[in-house]
C-alpha angles and dihedrals in degrees: 000000000000119000122205122185110209150146104270098189142005155300084228137132116259124236124228093247127061113272134171111259099174138013121196109240120239116275088020139108118202128205115201107212106166134026117188120188122176125192108215094178132096092241140056116272134185129236127208125186129177138188101222127001110345112268136131091263096052100047122119090179117025114191092327108185118233116189123230111286092003132121136219114216112183121181119190148111120272115167117208127188129221113295094013115133136218114216129187142173140174134213086240137018094248093083112101117201129202122175126193130188150125127280114208114200109213127213 
């Protein structure tokens, strides 16, 4: 099994509707290890991120408030299987998302 640490998404501004930011490649497992969100606006905005299609039951962050000029740095361990998706959105387009993790090639 080969492991590759990499930036999985971004940095890129979020949209105000849920959109796929990353899809796990076939024959791969992905471990999300770091989510960085910066708020470049002068007002508080909210951040939502889901594993799978966006719905209340799939959200890792659900309307998480990020103050003006602040950042969210989350470090953890979320395992995703082949073909699973990561979706995210913001309450404004001034949120910038970057996701880091490891891809494990199976077989």
